[in-house]
N, C-alpha and C positions, 0 to 999 in steps of 0.2 A: 610501516608509515603508508598513510594515505597519498596518492599522486594528485597534483593540482593542476588540472587540464580546463580547457576551454567548454564553454556549455555547447559548442558545438562537437568538439569531441564527444562528448559526453553522449549526447543521443545519435551521434553515428554508432554507439554501441549495440543498439536498442532497434532489432530486425523483424522484416515481416512475422505475424506469424509467435511474436515472444508473448510469453505472461510478463506483465508489471504490477507492480504494487506502489498503487499512490497514497501516501499519506495524508493526512488530513480531514476536517468534515466540514462540510460546506467552503469547502475552499483556505480555514483555518490549518494554519500548520501546513500547507502544501507547495512543493518548489513550482511556484509559476513560473518563474523564467525556463525551467525547463518543461515547464508542458509546452507553453509558448513554441520552442523551438521543435515542439516534437510534432505541434502543429504543422509550422512550416514545413520542417520535414517530411510531412504525409505518409507517414509509415502505417500500412496497412495491417488490419485481420489482428488486432493485439487483444488479447483477454486480459481486460484490467482488474484486479482484486483493491475494494476500495471501504471505506464505511457507506460514502454514497456518492452521483453523480454530479452532486453541488447543483449549479446552473450551468444552461448554455455559454454563457463566459465568462465563468470561474472553474478552476477546477478540474476535475476527469470532466465535467461538463463540456469543454473546449472539444474533447478527444472525440466526445462523444456526437458532438453540431458537428465535425469536421469529416464524420462517418470512419473514424478509422477504428475503430474497436467490435470483432465481432461477438463478443460473452463481455457482460460484467459480473463479478461476483459480488454484489454490494448487499446492504441492509434497507437503503432508502434510497428512492428515486423519486420522489412526488414535488419536490422543485423543480425539476427538469422537464419539462414537455418533450423533448425531445425526446428523450429515453423512452418514455411511455409511445411515443408516436412510432420508433423504431419497434419496440418491443413488439407490439399492437400489430405491426404490417409484416413481421417474421424477419426483418435486419437485423434485428440485436437476438441476443439469447442475454435472457437475465436470470440469474441463479442468488434466492431472496436468501439471506442467512441472517437470524437474527444477531444482532450485534454483538453483544455480550459474546455467542457462539464464535461470531465471525472473529472478534478479538482471541479467543484462546486456538481457535485453530491457526491462526499465523503463530501465535507463541509458540504453539507446539509444534510450529515448522521450523521456526527457529532454532527451539533446543534439542531437536532431534528426536521427537515424542511420536509416539504413532497415533494419536490420535487422545480426544476428550469424552469424557461421559458425561453428558446431560440430561437433567429430564426435559429440559424447554423442547418444545415440537413432539413430545409423546402423544402418540392418540390422534396429530392433524396431519396436512399434506407433506407437513416438512420429513414426514418418517418416512417418505416415500424409498425405498431402494438402498435404506441403512439398516444396519446391526440393531435391535434392540440386545440392551443385556440388562440382566436382573441382580441387582445388588441388596445384600440385606433385607429382602422383598421388597426395592423400588425397582421400576424400572427407566431405564435411562437408555439413550439413544448416543449410537459409537459415532463421534465426528473427525472425520480424517482431519491431517493438517496441510495448511496451504503451503506452499514456497512458490517464489516467482524466478523468473530468469532474473530481471533488473530491481530492484525496489530504488524509487524516488524519496529522498528524504528533503526534509526543510529544517536544519538546524538555527539557533540564533548565530549563534560560537562556535568555530570549530577549531583545533589546533593541526598542525600538521602531521601529527600523527594520528590523527581522526580523529579523536576526541570531541564528543559532542555534547552542546548544552543548548538547551531547548526554552523557548520563551513562554511564560504562563501554558495558557490551555492550548497554545499550538506545540505541545508537547506528544497529546493525544496519539494518535497511533507510530507516530515517529519511532519511539526506541523499538516498540515489536517490529514493523516492518523492516528497520535495517537488519534486524538478526535473522531474518528469515527468505533472504535469495542470494542468489551466487554470485550476483556483482550488486553492489550499494553503492549509488551515487547521492553525495550530499551536494543542497544548494546552501549557502552559507551566508548570513548576513556579512560578516566580519571572517576571516582565515589569520589564525594568530600563530605566533612562533609557538613551538613545543616549552612548556612550563609556563607559558602566559594563562593558563585556564590553572584555578585550583582543582586538586583531586576528589576535593568532595562535593565540587561543583559538576561533576561529568555524570550525565546521563546516559550514554551511550558508550561504552570502550572503544576505543579506536579498533580492535582488532577487526570489529565487526563491519566496519567502511574501507572501500577501495580507492574510491576519488572522491574529491573535492571540488567545486566549481563557486568563486565567487558569485554573489546574487544576495 
C-alpha cells in the first residue's frame, strides 16, 4: 500500500546530488506542485531525466531557472533559454537522447533489461562512446537503461494501494518513469479508497508506487 504524505515530506526525500525523473512533456503530465516545493527547498546538484526542460516557468524548467541541476538527460531544450544559456556557459551538462530512445531506455530501466538495441544514431555523434552491434546484417547501438533515485509522477486518480489513472495526453512518460526509480512519488488530483478505481482503468499498478501526495 502506498503511503499518503505531505508535499513537504515528499521533497525532503530528495537530497543534493540525486538523480530524479520528472514525467511530462512541456509540463503536460508534470507534477507541478512537487516541482514548486523542490524549488522552494533549493536542493542542488541534481541530475534530471525528462523529455524536455519545458519553459523557465513550467515543469523541469523551473529547476533549471533556479540553477538546481548539474545535468539534464533530455530530448529537447529549445523552448527554455535558461537551459541553452547554462549549457553554453558550462554550468549545466546536457546529454541529448532521441525521444524514442529515451523512452525505451527508461522502460529498460524499469523492467530490469540490460539495454536496448536501436538503429537511431548509428554513424552520427550520438554513437560516440557506445557499442555498435550487428544483428542479421544491420547495425544497432546498445543504449543502456536509465534509472533514478526518485521519480516524480502526476496522476489524475490514485487509490490508497497506489494504483494510478492518468488523464489523456498527461499519460506520456508517467507509466514508464513510475517503474524506473528506487522511490516513486505521485502527485494525484484525487486520492481514493481501495476499490474505487475499476481494475480495467488502472494504468500503473500500485506495486510501483511508494508515496502519494494530494495535488
